[in-house]
N, C-alpha and C positions, 0 to 999 in steps of 0.2 A: 503494500499500499505504499510504498514511500515515494510513490509518483500519484498519487492520488488527493483530489480535493473533494470536500462536501460541500454542495450548493444547497442555500436557502432562499427559493424564491418566493419572491412575493408575499412574504408572512408580516404584513404591513397592517396597521391597526384596520383600517376599512375592511381588508382583504377577509381579517379575523373574524368580523365584528358580524361578515355576511356568513360567511362559511362554517364556523365551528360550530361543531353538532353537539358539543358537551360531552365528547367520550374521551377526552385524556388526550389530545391532539396535543396542545403546546407541551405537553411535558414529556411524552414521547419525544417531540421534535429535540427538547431542551437537552433528553438522555442520548440522544444523538449527535448532539452538536459538542457536549461535555465529553462524550465518547470520543470526538474527534481528536479534540485538544488533547486529549490524556495519550493516544495513540499518535499526537505528531503530527495530525493530518489536519492541513489548512483548512479552515471554514470560510466561505466565500459567501457573503450574502450579495443578492440579485433584487433590486425591486425598480416597479416601472415608476416612474415619474416623467409626466408632460408637464412643458414649460405652458406657466401662463397665455391665455391667446391661442394656444395650440397648433401653433405652427407648424407643426408636425404631424397632424392629422387631416387625412385624407378623409372624403365624405365617400370615397368609394370601399374605404377600410369600415365594414359593417362593425365589427367588434369594436376599432379602438372608438368608431364614432358613437356608439352606444355606452362604452364606457365614461367618454367627456359629459354625454349627455346626464349621464348619474352622477357627474358631477366626483368623480374617483380620480384620481392621482396627479392632482394639479401639484407641481412643485412647491413645496412650503406648506401645503395644507398638514394640520397635525393627522390627519387619516394616510397619509404616506410615510407615517414613522414606521420603523420597523416595531413589532409588538415588544412591548418590556419584557416579557417572559421570556425570549428569544434573545433580546439585542446582544449586538458586537461587543464584545471586549480590542481591549488593544491588542494590535497586530491583526485583527481581523479584517478585511478588504470588502467594500460595499461598492458595488458596479449598480450603475444606473443605465436601465433599458429604455427603450421607446417603443418596444412591440411585444408579441407574445412571448419570441424565443427568448432566453437570457442571453444570448449571441446579438442580437438586433439593434443596433443603435448604441451600443456601449462599447466596452472596452477590454470583456470579459475574455476574448480570444488573446488579446496582449498580454495582461494579467496572468493567465493561464501559460502563455508560452516564455513568461517571464521567469516562473515559477517552474519552469520542465514539467508541466502537471501533463499527464495524457491518458489518465482515465478519472473519472467522476461519479460521485454519489449523488444522486438526485433526492430532493425533499423541495416540497412545496405546496402551495395552493395556488390553482384549479389544478387537480390531477390531469383533467381535458384542455387545459390551458397552457398555461408557464410550461409544465411537467413532460408533455407530450411535444410541443412545439422546440422545445429544447432538446431532449430525445433526439428527434427528426436530425435538429439541425448537427447534435453532436455525434450521430453515426456518421454524415456525409464528410465530417472533420475526421473520422476514424477513433476516437475516443474509448477506450474502453469505459462501460457503463453498467453503473450501480443503480435501481431503483428501493428506494426505502418505502415499501407498501405503505405500511401504517404510519410514517412521516410525509405522507402526501396525504391531499384531502380535496374534495370535489364539493358539490354543492348536490348534487345528483349522485350517491350514494350506487345504483347499479351502474353510472358510466365508470365509475371509480374502477369497480371489480370487475369490470369488460376488459379494462385498458392492464389493470395491473393482472389479471389473469389469464388471459388471453393475447392480447396482442404484444405487450411489453417484453414477455418471455423470449419472445421470437428474435431480438435485438440486445437484450439486457440480463443479469443476473438480476431476479426481482426476490429481495427478502425481506422481513421483519426487523424492523431495529434492532430487536434482542438476537436474534440469529447474526446480525450483520456484525453487532458488536463483539461477539465471542470469535467473531474471525481476524479482529483488528488488535483485541487486548493485548496488550504485552506479557510474553513468556516470561 
């Protein structure tokens, strides 16, 4: 796991408020983050932020347009902050993106290349949005991939299950946080 990084994607106040189902998601994610740090695996946070006035928003992009209409992700708004239960610590990197994939509109690729990272562990909200988009993008960039099923969350549990049980295993190792932590724990 020496060349791996844990990506914590779109776990922002407004997103958590919309998606959190009361199942202990933030506690599981925090466990993955703490385990990563203990194993020396970098933690990289990815947040969605759009400039005030939305100059990067095209009316042809239905997803981004609906996000703007909902008042989400405006830079500087309190709801765009990373949820305090899983807040970054000194040494963690925070990358801002402008689209669905963690690689879109930000400098994630540069950060990963600078750290010689070739394998990603994906977590975040929503499974059907940032996790799926980032997974596809990372496949095309030849990253090794792991998805932590219970450190991903979606507003539609059936879609989450379909993705994590049927689609993601075709391209990534798909495991629960506790099982993954066993593989990275210092011996």
